[in-house]
C-alpha positions as CSV (number, residue, x, y, z in Angstrom):
1,M,-5.1,14.8,-13.6
2,Y,-3.3,12.9,-11.2
3,N,-3.1,15.5,-8.5
4,R,-5.1,14.0,-5.6
5,V,-3.7,11.6,-3.1
6,G,-6.2,9.4,-0.9
7,V,-6.2,6.8,1.8
8,I,-8.5,3.7,2.2
9,G,-9.0,2.3,5.8
10,N,-10.6,2.3,9.0
11,I,-11.7,6.0,9.5
12,N,-10.3,5.5,13.2
13,S,-7.0,5.0,11.8
14,I,-6.6,7.3,8.8
15,M,-8.7,10.5,9.8
16,A,-5.5,12.4,11.0
17,L,-4.2,12.1,7.3
18,K,-7.0,14.5,6.2
19,A,-5.4,17.3,8.2
20,V,-2.5,17.2,5.7
21,G,-4.7,17.2,3.0
22,V,-5.1,13.5,1.9
23,E,-8.6,12.5,1.1
24,V,-9.9,10.0,3.2
25,F,-12.3,6.9,2.3
26,N,-13.6,4.6,5.0
27,A,-13.4,0.9,4.3
28,T,-13.5,-2.0,6.8
29,S,-14.1,-4.9,4.6
30,A,-12.3,-6.3,1.5
31,D,-15.3,-5.9,-0.4
32,Q,-15.4,-2.0,0.4
33,A,-11.7,-1.7,-0.2
34,I,-11.9,-3.4,-3.7
35,E,-14.9,-1.1,-4.6
36,L,-12.9,2.2,-3.5
37,V,-9.6,0.8,-5.3
38,K,-11.7,0.5,-8.4
39,K,-13.5,3.8,-8.2
40,L,-10.5,6.0,-7.3
41,S,-8.3,4.4,-10.0
42,N,-10.0,6.7,-12.3
43,G,-7.3,9.1,-13.5
44,E,-7.4,11.7,-10.8
45,F,-5.2,10.0,-7.8
46,A,-1.6,10.0,-8.1
47,V,-1.4,8.0,-4.9
48,L,-3.5,5.7,-2.8
49,F,-2.5,4.5,0.3
50,I,-4.3,1.4,1.8
51,E,-4.3,-0.1,5.3
52,E,-2.3,-3.4,5.1
53,T,-4.8,-5.2,6.8
54,L,-7.0,-4.4,3.8
55,A,-4.4,-4.6,1.2
56,Q,-3.6,-8.3,2.4
57,Q,-7.2,-9.2,1.7
58,I,-7.1,-8.2,-1.7
59,P,-3.6,-9.0,-3.3
60,D,-5.1,-9.5,-6.7
61,V,-6.8,-6.3,-7.2
62,L,-3.4,-4.6,-6.1
63,Q,-1.5,-6.7,-8.4
64,K,-3.7,-5.8,-11.4
65,A,-3.3,-2.0,-10.2
66,K,0.4,-2.2,-10.3
67,T,0.2,-2.6,-14.1
68,K,-0.9,1.0,-14.4
69,P,1.3,4.0,-14.0
70,Y,-1.3,5.6,-11.7
71,P,-2.5,5.5,-9.0
72,A,0.7,4.2,-6.9
73,I,-1.1,2.1,-4.4
74,V,1.0,1.9,-1.1
75,P,0.3,-0.3,1.9
76,I,0.7,1.5,5.2
77,P,0.2,0.3,8.8
78,S,-3.1,0.9,10.5
79,A,-3.2,2.5,14.0
80,K,-2.9,-1.1,15.4
81,G,0.8,-1.4,13.9
82,A,2.4,-2.8,11.0
83,T,1.8,-6.1,9.6
84,G,5.1,-6.3,7.4
85,F,2.9,-6.8,4.2
86,G,4.0,-3.2,2.8
87,M,7.7,-3.9,3.5
88,Q,7.4,-7.5,2.0
89,G,5.9,-5.8,-1.2
90,I,8.6,-3.3,-1.5
91,K,11.4,-6.1,-1.2
92,N,9.5,-8.0,-3.8
93,D,9.3,-5.1,-6.3
94,V,13.0,-4.1,-5.7
95,E,14.1,-7.9,-6.5
96,K,12.1,-8.0,-9.4
97,A,13.2,-4.7,-10.7
98,I,17.0,-5.4,-10.2
99,G,17.2,-9.0,-9.6
100,T,18.6,-9.2,-6.3
101,D,17.7,-8.1,-2.6
102,I,19.8,-5.1,-2.0
103,L,17.5,-3.6,0.7
104,F,17.1,-6.1,3.3
105,N,19.7,-8.8,2.4
106,K,21.1,-9.8,5.8
107,E,24.4,-11.8,5.3
108,E,24.8,-14.8,7.4
109,T,27.7,-14.3,9.7
110,T,30.1,-17.2,10.9
111,N,32.1,-17.8,13.9
112,G,30.0,-16.2,16.1
113,R,30.2,-12.6,14.6
């Protein structure tokens, strides 16, 4: 139970993860990603990585998935680069958990410093 790790995304971006034991699932559209998230949230996967570009298209599905302990669904950058969606999600989760932004809080400086 909960002993598998998978990744959902464009096969060209995610295939390299197969070399380290991650199970890869090709998805190029939001509909495919939704179907895979639902199918893979069956109690066998501890972690599902999903390309940020797909994750941005299915925020409701991801929010619903966060209500369950497993699998943890983690947005990751594609081969084209990061969109910032994954980091924003982490920031929001930390703020919700502790009540303040301790990770990315940048203090405004005065007097040119």
